C-alpha positions in Angstrom: 11.2 -43.3 -21.4 9.5 -40.3 -22.8 11.8 -37.6 -24.9 11.5 -33.6 -25.4 12.7 -31.9 -28.3 12.8 -27.9 -28.1 12.6 -25.6 -31.1 14.9 -23.1 -29.0 17.3 -23.1 -26.8 18.7 -19.5 -25.1 22.5 -19.5 -22.9 22.2 -18.3 -19.1 22.8 -14.6 -19.3 25.1 -13.0 -16.9 24.5 -10.3 -14.4 25.8 -8.7 -11.2 24.3 -11.3 -9.3 25.8 -14.9 -11.0 24.6 -16.6 -14.3 20.7 -17.3 -14.8 18.6 -18.7 -17.1 16.6 -15.7 -18.0 14.4 -14.1 -21.2 13.2 -10.4 -22.3 9.6 -10.7 -23.0 7.1 -7.8 -24.2 4.4 -6.8 -21.9 1.3 -4.9 -22.9 -2.0 -4.6 -21.8 -4.2 -7.4 -21.8 -7.1 -4.8 -23.1 -5.2 -4.1 -26.5 -3.5 -1.1 -26.3 -0.1 0.5 -27.9 1.5 0.5 -24.7 4.6 -1.7 -24.0 7.8 -2.7 -22.3 10.4 -4.9 -22.3 11.1 -7.1 -19.4 13.9 -9.1 -18.6 13.0 -11.9 -16.6 13.9 -14.7 -14.6 12.9 -18.0 -15.2 12.1 -19.5 -11.5 10.8 -23.2 -11.7 10.4 -22.2 -7.7 8.0 -19.8 -7.8 4.3 -21.0 -8.5 3.5 -17.5 -9.8 5.2 -15.1 -11.9 6.1 -11.5 -9.8 7.0 -8.6 -11.5 8.1 -4.9 -10.5 5.2 -3.3 -9.6 6.0 0.0 -11.4 6.7 -1.3 -15.2 2.1 -1.4 -14.9 3.0 2.2 -15.9 4.3 1.6 -18.8 1.8 -0.3 -20.3 -1.1 2.3 -19.0 -2.2 0.0 -16.2 -2.9 1.1 -12.2 -1.0 -1.1 -9.9 -4.2 -0.9 -7.4 -6.9 -1.5 -10.1 -5.5 -5.4 -9.7 -6.5 -8.1 -6.9 -4.7 -8.0 -4.1 -2.4 -11.4 -3.7 0.3 -12.0 -1.1 3.2 -13.9 -2.1 5.3 -15.5 0.2 9.4 -16.2 -0.5 11.2 -19.2 0.9 12.6 -17.0 3.7 9.8 -16.6 4.5 9.1 -12.7 4.1 5.5 -12.0 2.7 5.1 -9.2 0.3 2.2 -8.0 -1.1 1.1 -7.5 -5.2 -1.8 -6.7 -7.4 -2.7 -9.3 -10.6 -3.3 -8.0 -13.4 -3.9 -10.2 -16.8 -1.7 -9.3 -19.4 -0.1 -9.7 -22.5 3.2 -11.7 -23.0 4.9 -11.5 -26.1 8.3 -13.0 -27.4 9.3 -13.9 -30.9 10.0 -17.4 -30.8 8.0 -18.4 -27.6 4.6 -16.8 -29.2 2.1 -14.8 -27.1 -0.4 -15.1 -24.6 -1.8 -13.7 -21.7 -1.2 -14.6 -18.1 -2.6 -13.1 -14.8 0.5 -12.1 -13.5 1.2 -10.3 -9.7 2.6 -6.5 -9.4 4.6 -6.2 -6.4 3.3 -3.5 -4.4 7.1 -2.5 -2.6 10.7 -3.5 -4.4 11.6 -6.4 -5.5 14.7 -8.0 -6.5 14.1 -9.4 -10.1 11.0 -10.0 -12.1 10.4 -13.9 -12.4 8.2 -16.2 -14.4 7.1 -18.9 -12.1 5.4 -22.2 -13.3 1.7 -20.3 -14.5 4.4 -19.5 -17.0 5.9 -23.0 -17.2 2.8 -24.3 -18.1 1.9 -22.2 -21.5 5.7 -23.3 -22.7 8.0 -26.9 -22.1 11.4 -26.1 -20.9 14.1 -27.8 -20.2 17.5 -26.7 -17.9 21.0 -27.8 -18.5 22.6 -26.1 -15.6 26.1 -27.4 -15.6 26.2 -25.8 -19.8 24.3 -22.6 -18.6 21.3 -23.5 -21.5 17.8 -23.7 -21.2 15.7 -24.9 -24.0 12.1 -23.9 -25.1 9.0 -25.6 -27.0 5.9 -23.4 -27.3 2.9 -25.1 -26.6 0.3 -25.6 -29.1 
């Protein structure tokens, strides 16, 4: 049987919509600019790729429509348009890395860190205890 050891644990956060696994990350342009914004993002193991609010990009000095077009489809079948940008994600315990993230052209309910993010870290969920556990990748 495989055993996984995690260096960090986080409680789920209470929101107006319920209790969810969320983490606050800092986003920066991958171009090394000084502008940065903090974003609360939901961990979503059902999302293939991360998706954030498009309006966030201006806070790190990027133009939404400079990114390549990507269409996302929700589990309900709704399709939305996003633009993909390479950004730097920073977190005190999780480390720093670059990730191509889709930024929505229209409004979305929340910013999501999907399985592309999980490819950079090891994450475990204990739903009953409303905790998640993370180990940074080497």
